MARTORFI-23650 format. One record per residue: residue in three letters; x, y, z of N, C-alpha, C in turn. Coordinates in steps of 0.1 Angstrom, whole numbers, plus 5000, padded with zeros to 4 digits. Atoms other than C-alpha are relative to their C-alpha. Layout:
N
AlaXYZXYZXYZ
...
REM end
This chain:
615
Met499749934990330936436608499650114998
Ser500049875003329536766609501050125004
Val498549884997331737106607499450025016
His500449924988332237226640499350125003
Pro500649884998330037486655500750164998
Val499249875005332737756657500650034988
Leu499549985017334337676622498950054995
Asp500949975008331137696611499650165000
Arg500949874994330138026628501050134996
Val499349885007333438216622500149994979
Thr500350025016333238076583498650084995
Ala500849925002330138246584500050174999
Arg499649855001331338586595501150024989
Ile498849955014334238576567499150014994
Arg500850005009331538526546499050104995
Ala500649874997329538806557500250094996
Arg499149864999331939056558500950014988
Ser499150035013333538926524499250034987
Ala501050045011330238926502500350074991
Ala500249915012330639226483501350024993
Ser498550035004334439206477500249874990
Arg499950085006334038866469499349964984
Ala500750005013331438896445500650034989
Ser499349945011333339146426500949924992
Tyr499150095003336138896427499749914988
Leu500550115012334438616410499550024990
Ala500449935013332838876384500949974992
Arg499149995007336138936374500649874994
Ile499850095006337638626372499349914991
Asp500950075007334238476356500250044986
Ala499949925014334638726327501349994996
Ala498650075005338338626324500149894991
Ala500150125003337638266318498650014988
Ser500950025008334438346295500549994985
Arg499950035014336238306262500849894999
Ala500250175002336037956248501750014991
Gly498750085007339337736238501250085008
Ala498850014995342937776242500150165000
Ala499649834992344138156258500850064994
Arg499349975008346638186234499350034986
Ala500649975009344338216204499350094998
Gln500749855002342638556216500650094996
Val499049875006345938736210500350004988
Ser499749995015347038876176501149894996
Cys499050085005349238706154501450015004
Ala498449964996352238886162500549965011
Asn499750034984351938846201500449844998
Gln499950155000351438476191502149944998
Ala498550045007354738446169501350045012
His499349974989356338606197500449925011
Ala500150104991355438386222500449864997
Tyr499650184999356438056206501450034989
Ala498650005010359438206183501349895006
Ala498550054996362538016203499949865003
Phe500150134997360337656206500449954988
Ala499950085016361037376180498949974992
Pro501450005012358937336150499049935003
Asn501550104995356637056163499450085010
Glu500649914987356137266194499250134994
Lys500549875005355437556174498549974992
Leu501150045005353137386157498349955008
Val501050034991351137246183499250125005
Leu500649834991350837616201499250074989
Arg500749925008349837736164498349964998
Glu501850025002346737536166499250005007
Ala500749934990345837596200498949885005
Arg501050144996344037276207500349975011
Leu499450064986346437156237500350135010
Pro500149894990346537356271501950064996
Asn498549945002349837586270500249995017
Leu500049994989351037566309501550115005
Ala498949884998353337856324500549905012
Ile499250004990356037786348500150125006
Val499849904990356638036378500849975013
Ser499150034993359437966394500950105011
Ala498849944992361738096426501249984999
Tyr498650095001364737906416501150095004
Asn498649974998368038016428500849945004
Asp499750144993370637776438501250065014
Met499349954983372138016472498949965010
Leu501050064991368937896490499849884997
Ser500250135004368737556496498949914996
Ala501950065001364837526499499750044982
His500549955013364937646462501049944989
Gln498950025009368137496448499649884988
Pro500650115007366237186435498650024987
Phe500949965008363837396413500949994987
Glu499750025012366537406388500149924989
Arg500150135011366237066372498249964999
Met501249975002362337126377499350034983
Pro500649935010361337286347499949864986
Ala499950105013362637016322499349855002
Leu501050074995360636776342498850035000
Ile501450025002357436906341499650034982
Lys500250005014357937026302499749844989
Glu500550075002357936656297499049945003
Ala501450114997355236516315499350094993
Ala500949895008353436826299499749924984
Arg500450095015354036626266499549895003
Ser501150124999352936326277499249995002
Ala501149994997349736476288499150034989
Gly500649925013349236636256499850175002
Ala499749845001350336966263501350055001
Ile498449924998353137216266499850095008
Ala499549884992354937416291501050104997
Gln499249865001356737756291500450035012
Phe499449894990358937916315499350105001
Ala500749904999356838196323500650125004
Gly499149894993359038376345500549955015
Gly499850024983360738396378500050085008
Val499949934992360538546408501349995010
Pro498750034992363138646437499449955010
Ala500950124987363138416462501550075013
Met499149954992365238616494499949905013
Cys500250074997366038406521500050105018
Asp500049924986365038556561501249935009
Gly498750044987368038306579501250064995
Ile498449955003370738456555500150135007
Thr499749835000369738856561499350025015
Gln500149984983368938776601500650065005
Gly499149884995370039066617500650114996
Asp499249895007371139266590498950084992
Ala501249915007369739526572499249974987
Gly501050085012368539316541498849975002
Met501550014995365839216565498950085000
Glu500949895003364239526559499249974990
Leu501050025011363039416526499649905000
Ser500950155002361939036533498350024999
Leu501849965000358139166542499850064987
Phe500049885012358239386511500049884985
Ser499950115009359539076492499149934994
Arg501250075003356138916495499650034988
Asp500549915011354739186473500250034988
Val499049965010357439246448499749844997
Ile500450065005357038866441498749974994
Ala500850035005353438856438499450104982
Met500349915011353639176413501049914987
Ala499350055009356438946394499449894994
Thr500950145003354038656392498850054988
Ala500649935006351738896376500450004983
Val498949965012354339016350500149844994
Ala500150115002354738646345499349944992
Leu501350065004351438566337499150074989
Ser500849905009350338876318500150004988
His500150065012350938736286498749974989
Asn501450085006347738596286500149894989
Val499750085007349038296267499949875005
Phe500250094990348538036294498649955001
Asp501350104997345937796304500049965015
Gly499750094988347337686335501150075005
Ala498549964995350337776361500549955008
Leu499550064992352637566379500950105011
Cys499749914996353937786407501249935013
Leu499150024993357337676422501050085010
Gly499649964989358137766456500049965014
Val500250074985358637706493500150085013
Cys499849924983360137996517498650065001
Asp500749884991358738276538499150074992
Lys501449925006356938536516500049964985
Ile499950055011357638346486499049894991
Val501250085001354538076487498750155000
Pro501049894998352338406499500250094987
Gly499949955015353638586469499849984990
Leu500750085013353038336444498650024997
Leu501350014998349638306456499150094999
Ile500449895002348738636457500050064988
Gly499549975014350138706421498749924993
Ala500950065009348338406407498449994999
Leu501749984994345038496426499750154990
Gln500349935013344838786400499849944988
Phe500350035013344738556375498949865005
Gly500750134994341938286393499549974991
His500550125010340638156362500749924996
Leu499450085003343638016358500149885010
Pro500150104991343737666376501749985005
Thr498850004996347037666393500549885011
Ile499650094992349037386412501450045007
Phe498649964994352037486437501149875002
Val499650085000354937266434501250015008
Pro498849974993357437246462501349904997
Ala498450115002361337096463500049915014
Gly499750094989360836916499501050045009
Pro499249934991362936956529501349915001
Met499050095000366536846535499949905010
Thr499950094991367636546550500450075017
Ser499949954986367836586590501450025000
Gly498749965000370936736602500350015019
Leu499750004986372336826639498750045004
Ala500649994995369636826662499450125004
Asn500249874997367437136668500450035011
Asp499750004992367737136702501550025002
Asp498349994997371737086703500050154992
Lys499249895006372037376676498950145010
Ala500849914993369637606701500950015012
Arg499450044990371737506728501750084997
Val498549965006375137606709499750175000
Arg500349895002373337946701500250075015
Gln500149954989372538006737501450025009
Leu498750044993376337906749500750154988
Phe499449895006377338186722499550105003
Ala500249884997375138456733500650025013
Gln499550024985376738396767501450034999
Gly498550015007380238436753500449805006
Leu499550114995380838046764500349884988
Ala499850045014380937936725500950104994
Ser499149865008383438076702498950014986
Arg500949965015381938196664500349854991
Glu499650165009383937846650499249955005
Glu501250114996381737646672498950034993
Leu501549975001378637836666499849994982
Leu500050035009379337806629499949864995
Glu500050145005380237446628498749935002
Ala501450104994376637336646499250094989
Glu500949995009374837556618500349934991
Met499450065011376537446590499649835001
Ala500350125001375737086605498449984998
Ala501350025003372037156610499650054985
Tyr500249945011372137356576500649964989
His498850055005373937096557499649964984
Gly500450055014372237006521498650104991
Ala500950005010369737056494498450005008
Gly501650054995365837106504499850165015
Thr500349864993364137376529500349925015
Cys499850004983365037436569499249865004
Thr501150134994363537126586499650055014
Phe500649924989362537316615498750044994
Tyr500649955006359137426612499950135003
Gly500349864997358937796609499150044984
Thr500749945008357438006581499849894987
Ala500050035015358537806547499449845003
Asn500850135002357337446558498350025009
Ser501350004997354337606575499150034987
Asn500649985010353637726542499649904988
Gln500350125006354037376526498649935008
Met501250034987351437276557498850034990
Leu500749905008349137536538499749974989
Met500650035014349037436507499449904998
Glu500750135001348137096514498850025005
Val501349974994345437196536498950114992
Met501049945004344137466515499649914984
Gly500050075016344337186483500650044988
Leu499049925007346837356463501149934995
His499350155002349337066464499249864992
Leu500450125007349336756450500049905011
Pro499950074988348436506483501249925002
Gly498650005000351336446503500950044995
Thr498849985005353836626484500950085011
Ala499349904992354936876509501449955006
Phe498449994996357936726527500349835000
Ile499250105009359036466505501550054996
Asn498949925003362836536503500350004985
Pro499649995017364336646470501249924998
Gly498950095011366336426447499849845000
Asn500250134999364636116450498950014988
Thr500550015014362535946425498450055003
Leu501449884998359136016444499750144999
Arg500249875005359636386445500050014984
Asp500049965015360336366406498949984997
Gly501350055006357336156401499150115003
Leu501449895000355236406418500250164992
Thr499749875009356736726400499349934989
Lys500550035012355536536370498849994999
Ala501350024995352136446384499550135003
Ala500649864999351536806388500050104988
Ala499749945010352236886357498849914991
Gln501550075003349736596343498750045004
Arg501849974992346936726367499650104994
Leu500149845003347337076356499149994983
Ala500449995015346936986320498449925002
Ala501450115003343736736330499050135005
Ile501249914995342137066351499750134991
Thr500549885004342237356325498750004992
Arg501649955008339237486304500449874986
Leu499950085014341137216273500249875007
Gly499750094997341136956297498649905001
Lys500750074996338936696313498850075011
Glu500549954994337836906344500550154999
Tyr500049904997337637296347500250025017
Ile499949954987339237376384500850125001
Pro499549835003340037776383500550005012
Leu500049944986342237886412499250085011
Gly500849874992339738196422498949905006
Arg501050144996337037846429500749955012
Val499450134993339437646447500450105015
Val500049874993340338006471499050015003
Asp501349914995337238056489500150035019
Glu499749984986336138136525500149895007
Arg499450164991336037756535501349994999
Thr498650025001339637736524500750045005
Ile499049934991341038016540499349985019
Ala500250084989339037886575500749905002
Asn499050174999340737546567501350035000
Ala498549944999344037766565500550015013
Ile500249954983343537906599500249905008
Val500250134988342837586616501249924999
Gly498850095005345837376600501350105007
Leu499249964999347937646609500550045018
Leu500350014980346637656648500549875006
Ala500150104996346737256647501349955001
Thr497949995002350837276637500550065009
Gly499049934995351537516657500850124992
Gly499650005009352237686628501150175002
Ser499249884999354238046618499350115001
Thr500549914995353438356635499950124986
Asn499549915010354238546599498549964994
His501450085008350638346586498950115005
Thr501149954994348638586610500250164992
Ile500149925012350038816581499750004989
His500250075017350238656550498349974999
Leu501150035006347138486551499050115002
Val500549874997345138816559500550064983
Ala500149995013346938926524499549894990
Ile500650065012346038636506498649985000
Ala501449975004342438616513499850124995
Ala500749895010342338966504500150014986
Ala499950005011343538886474498949924986
Ala501650095002340538626466498750074998
Gly501149954999338138936476499649955016
Ile500250084986338138796513500650045012
His499449924985338338966547500249895012
Ile499850064989339738786577500850105010
Asp499449964988341238926609500649915009
Trp498950074988343038836641498849955010
Asn500950054992339838806660499349834995
Asp499950175010339238476634500949915007
Phe498850064998342338356643500249925015
Asp500150014983341438376683499249925002
Glu501350064999338138246681500149864996
Leu499850155001339037916663501549945005
Ser498850054990342437866685499249945011
Gly500450074986340137826716499349874996
Val500550125005338537526696501049894994
Val499150085010341437356674501349995011
Pro499250054994343737126691501250024994
Leu498650045006347337106687500649875002
Leu499750155002348136786675501649984998
Thr498350055004351936836666501250075012
Arg498949914991355336916682501349984990
Ile499149985015357637026654501050105010
Tyr499349874997360637266666499950094992
Pro499949994986360137516680499149985008
Asn500850094990357337346698500549895003
Gly500250144998358737026703501950004997
Ser498750075000362636846697499749984980
Ala499750045015361536686661499850114990
Asp500049935016361936816626498949994992
Val501150065008359536796597500049874993
Asn500150155003361136486586499549905011
His500950114990359936306618498750045000
Phe501350004998356936466617499049904990
His500250085014356336306580500249885002
Ala499550104998357735986591498649945007
Ala500850034986355035976621498749984991
Gly501650005004352036016597499950084990
Gly499949885008352536376582498450044999
Met501049955004349936556562498849945001
Gly501350085004347336276554499550005015
Phe500150044986347436156590499050155007
Leu500249874996346836506604498350074993
Ile501249975006344236606578498849905004
Arg501050034994342036316584499550005015
Glu500449974987342236366619498850135003
Leu500149865005341236736615498749964998
Leu501150045008338236626590499149915010
Ala500750084992337036376618499450075012
Ala500849934995336736606642498850115001
Gly500949925005334736846623500850114999
Leu499449924998337537086622500550074987
Leu499349965012338237126586498449984989
His501050035011335437186557500049924992
Pro499850095010335136886539499949974983
Asp500350045009333436936511500750154989
Val498849905005336137256494500149954988
Met499150065011337237216462501350014998
Thr498950005002340737136456500449974987
Val499650005015343237106425499949804994
Met500250105003342436716425498649965003
Gly501150044997338836756429499050065008
Glu501149994987335936836450500249885013
Gly499750064992336836726486501149985007
Leu499049994994339336756510500649835004
Ala499750144996339136386516501549934992
His498950035006341936356489501550015005
Tyr498649984995344636496512499849925010
Thr499550084986344136216537501049864995
Leu499250125003346336016513501250034999
Glu498549965002349835976507500649924986
Pro499650035016351935896474501349915004
Trp498950094999353935616469500349954982
Leu499850045012355335476436499849894996
Asp500450125006353635226416500949984989
Gly499149995014356735136392500650144999
Glu499349895001357535446377498350115002
Arg501449864999353635656384499949995012
Val500149964988353035786412498249975003
Ala501850044997349535646432500250045013
Trp500049974987348135726463499149925010
Arg501350104988346735536496500150065011
Pro500449904985345335626529501649975009
Ala498749974990347935766551499949915015
Thr499950094993348835556583498850045007
Pro501150034987345535476609500550055012
Thr499049954986347935586637500950085002
Ser499049924995350335816648501449915001
Leu499150124999353635596643501150125013
Asp499149904990355435876669499250075007
Ser500949904993352935996694500750125007
Thr499449894988355636236710500150104985
Val499849865010355636446674498450004997
Leu501750035002351836356665499349955003
Arg500750054988349036296682498449994992
Pro501449985003345236216672499350125009
Ala501149854993342236496677500149975015
Ala500950064984341036296709501349995009
Glu499049994985344636296725501050104996
Pro499249925003346136616718501250075007
Phe499149944991349436816730499650115011
Ser500849904996346937106737498750004997
Ala501649995006343137176736499850124994
Asp500249925010343837476720501250034989
Gly498550015010346137586691501150115001
Gly498849904996348237826709500550124992
Leu500249875006347838136692498950095001
Lys500749894996346438426708499950144996
Leu500349844999345238756703499950045013
Leu499849894991346139026727499550134998
Lys500349905000344739336734499750095013
Gly499849924988344739636758500550154995
Ser499749824998346039996762500950014990
Leu498750055009349139856738499850004985
Gly500650015017346639786707499649865000
Arg500650145004346239446694501249945000
Ala499150085004349039186689499649865001
Val500550115001349438816686501149945005
Ile498850084997351538566705499549874997
Lys499850114999352338236702500749895014
Val499750054982352238016736500149824996
Ser499750175005352837656717500949945007
Ala498650084991356537636732499850075010
Val499649924984356037886761499649915011
Lys500450094990355637686792499050105007
Pro501249934997352237766808500550075014
Ala499549914992354437916840500550144995
His499549905006355938196817499250084988
Arg501249965009352638276801499550135004
Val500549864998351938586824501150065003
Val498749924996354738836828499250125006
Glu500549884995354239166847501450055006
Ala498549934993357439376853500450154990
Pro499749875006358839676843500750024986
Ala500249975013359239836807501750035000
Ile498849955006363039866790499950044984
Val500449975009362540036762501150034986
Phe498949985011364739986729499150024985
Asp500649995013364540096692500649954990
His499050085008366739866680500149845006
Gln499950134995367039486683501749995007
Asp498849954994370939586687500150035013
Asp499449934988370539786715499549875012
Val500250124990369039486735501249925004
Ile498850104998371939276726501250075009
Gly499049934992374439546738499449985015
Ala500349984989372339606771500849815010
Phe499450094999372939226776501449925005
Lys498550024999376439216770500450095015
Arg499949894991376739496793499849985016
Gly500650074986375239306823498550065006
Glu501049894995372439546825498549915001
Leu501349995003369439316818499649845009
Ala500450164993369639006849499150055008
Arg501049984988366439096863498549994990
Asp501450045009362739086853500050134994
Phe500249935007361939266827499249984987
Val500950025013359639346793501150094991
Ala499449915013361739466765499050024991
Val501149925009359639716744500950034988
Val499449955011361139726712499350094988
Arg501349935010359239976691501250054985
Phe499449975012359740126655500749874991
Gln499750135009360039776639498949974990
Gly500950075011356939776619499950004984
Pro499749985020356139766580500050154999
Arg499449855001356240146581501250055003
Ala498849964992359240216600500849954992
Asn498550085003361839986588499849844993
Gly500450165008359839706566499949915011
Met500450154989359139486598501049894998
Pro499250115002362139286599499949925016
Glu499950084989362238966620500850015010
Leu499049964988363639016656500549865007
His499950164992364538606659501750025008
Lys498850014994368138746669500050015013
Leu500049984985366738826702500049875008
Thr499950154990365738466712501249925008
Pro499250094991368738326722500350085013
Thr499449924984369838636747498449985009
Leu501150024993365938656760500249835004
Ala500450134994366138256764501249935013
Val498950074993369538266784499450095015
Leu500549944991367738526808498949925007
Gln501450084994364438326814500949865003
Asp499650104994366638036817500850025014
Gln499649954983368238206850499450045007
Gly500749994993365238246864499350165001
His500749905005364238586852498650004996
Arg501350005008360838656842500150114988
Val499849895011361138836807498849994989
Ala500949965010359038936781500250054988
Leu500249925009358839106745499050044993
Val500949915005356739356735500450074987
Thr499649945016357039486694499349984989
Asp501249975016355339596666500849944991
Gly499150105015358139366644499349895000
Arg500450175001357939026639501049895008
Met498550064995359838756654499849844993
Ser500050125009359038476628499849875001
Gly500350184999358238096624500849945011
Ala499250024989360938056649499850075016
Ser500449954986359138206680500149915006
Gly499050134993360637996706499349995016
Lys500350024982359937966747499850165005
Val500649874994359738326756498750074996
Pro501349955004356738486758500150144989
Ala500249885010356138756725499150044998
Ala501249945006353438986720501150084988
Ile499349945011354639086684498750064987
His500849915010353039266655499350095008
Val501149884991351339536680499850084989
Thr500849945012349039726657499150095006
Pro499549925011348540036653501749995003
Glu498749984999352640036648500450115005
Cys499849854988354340336667500050134988
Val499849895004355040536639498850004989
Ala501349925006351340536625498750015012
Gly500949954993350340646658499749915009
Gly500650094996350040336678500550015019
Thr499450004986350540366718500849905002
Leu498950044999353240146718501550075008
Gly499349894997355040466717500250085009
Arg500549924989353540626747501249925011
Val499250084988355740336768500950075006
Arg499049974993358340446790501149915010
Ser498850114993361740256805498950065021
Gly500649984990360040186842498349975000
Asp501550055001356240156832499949855002
Ile500650154997354539826846499449954986
Ile500250075014353939606813499049845008
Arg501050104997351139336819499849934986
Leu500150055008351539056795499749885003
Asp501050124996348638786798499549894992
Ala500550075012348638506774498949915000
Glu501450034993345938346794498650114996
Ala500849925002343638596794499450094983
Gly500049955009344638786762500250165001
Val499649824999345939126778501550054995
Leu498749954998348339326771499850195000
Glu500449854993348539686789501250035006
Ala499149904993350839986802499449995015
Leu500949944987349739996840500250115005
Val499349834995350140356840498950095001
Asp501549934997347540606856499450064988
Ala500249915013345240716829499950134996
Asp499649915001345641056832501550044997
Glu498750035004349340986827500150004988
Trp499750055012348840806798499250074987
Ala500749885007346541066783501150084992
Arg499249885002348841346787501249974990
Arg498650045005352141146770500050014986
Glu499950015013353141226738500649884996
Pro499550175005354140926716501450024995
Ala498149954997358340896713499949994982
Thr499249945015359940986679500949944996
Ala498850095002362540786662500750044986
Asp499249975011365340916640499949874992
Leu500050165009364640606610500750034987
Gly499250005009367040786589500849904994
Ala499150075003369540506589499349894991
Asn500650095010366840286571499450034986
Gln500349935015366840486541500749924992
His499250025006369640386527500849864999
Gly499650095000371640086515499749845002
Val500650105004371339716503498250004993
Gly501349975010368539856482499050095008
Arg501449984991366040016508500050124994
Glu499949875008366740346486498049984991
Leu501350065010363640136462499049975005
Phe501149994992361540096487499150105009
Val500749894989360640416504498449974997
Asn501650005002357140376484499149885007
Ala500750124995356340056501499950015016
Arg500649984989357040166533499450085003
Ala500749905002355240476528498550005001
Asn501350034998352140286521499549885005
Ala500150134996352239956539498850055012
Ala501150014986349039856558500749925015
Gly499250064989349339756592500049805001
Ala500050174994349839376606498749944995
Glu501350115004346539256607499350084991
Gln500649985012345639406575500949944993
Gly499750115006348139196561501650084993
Ala498749935005351139436556499950044986
Ser499949985018350139516519500650114993
Thr500149905003351439766501499850064991
Phe501150005011348739756476499050085007
Gly501149914992346639966503499549875008
Ser500950084991344439846529499649875000
Thr500450125001343139476528498549955007
Leu500850044992340439506554498550164997
Pro500949894998336939716550499850055009
Gly500649904988336440006575501049975010
Pro499049984995338640056604500549885006
Leu499450064994340639876625499049915009
Pro500450084987339139586650499850045012
Thr499849914990338739756685499549855012
Asn500350124988337339396703500149884993
REM end
């Protein structure tokens, strides 16, 4: 089937917009790849000696002869994060598999991995977004020794996979495969967890009851099972062809998971310049791949954080996208999944219903994915319509189920949950923002109500506890952008606002901050750009102003007289409290240099050529 005309048009626009920067990027990686033979053969003898010093004599001999590929392992392992704890034992599996494939693997470096779930609502969350760029730089440091012929990136969670990919793309001449750990097994149902959170917000559940519910939900090794940013990352790695097919949602600690980890090392050895086929990362991630990633995000109701991360990832490969691209594709991409917070199921249910193989096949058949992209498996996204299984001790692939095994969780493109992708661009007098409406009922998608202005999420919760919010209103939470305080997630507000909405009040959130992959049933215009400290008009809003948030028409505006609006001076805020504690002192330059959300919030400088789009 031919590619959908809207996907074709958006991709052509991205290609034209990116022509100069993409050509420059490809020239750089082609130059890096031009040297024949093993990468380590190009460095000095002293450098080689340092690189091999700790290895066993037989492996030193292999490395010295420089005939076989040397694979880098870059890992986000730590044992505090449930999603990354399984990475502890993977390097040994990878090294064993590399040897069996006629290669050597070295642990090149570790990258930091912080958890938004642990820092949620606390000061440490203000480091979260910037940790992505720290991870990118740490990945570059790990690969900078220039003795590697390919890389295996071990990461799962929110900023970690985007950071690893941004860093690896600076070494786009190297073949690279991403290796996940998989989700934890299902625990307390997500609806039950959300119910206890709302009861706690109302004072109807104790802290002990809340902790018991949370620990029943987050109970073991593996990724959190709701469809937030971490699991959106894993979906993207499959749609972009950077995983082995069907790898994303296999639980940790079983033989198939281990088999896939070994198979990733063996496949990487085959696609280096010293292997049977050469597939560099920079050629896998192209304009079509980025467009496919946006489609995957929309079709699954994925994390709003990727309206930031995908922009930064694309820019790292010389490709420029903006929110217009997301919005236009959202109009034609159907919503094919219902995974919490867009439904009651978790990612284990999604995987059991047919998972990524079924999803990708449906999108390909509908012309909503470019089929002819390069992947780590070779040319063609059809590789990703398969699912893995164990044929004895060997991983093999077979066609994914031809029909959804649970139509309440996963549907064919001809029978979607919604005709559009549920992610909208909002624009108007308050700037540009995104809203995720896949979990918002149609009755709540248009809110016109007086603003109540806050400068901190704790002020919203305090007003709620004092009984001041039992009415229709729009919570305007300002000074939450990347330059103000690192753009922390404001997910802490979800239970509070949900309680008010359930009580019959018309409520919404408007903020220049983030709301995370767990954006739920309350309409939230997030990532408002430009942010307040960059001169954004959100800073002109005063309590009592009527705000119109119309997710159907894509409108976000203050219904204030034009002359009065023009006369207003933007508000200012004392940001001194955001400068110190939990390491925030070290991120002063990141805050000062951060680009806007639509430019990827990159601390490396603006990632879009020219001014911010205005239409």
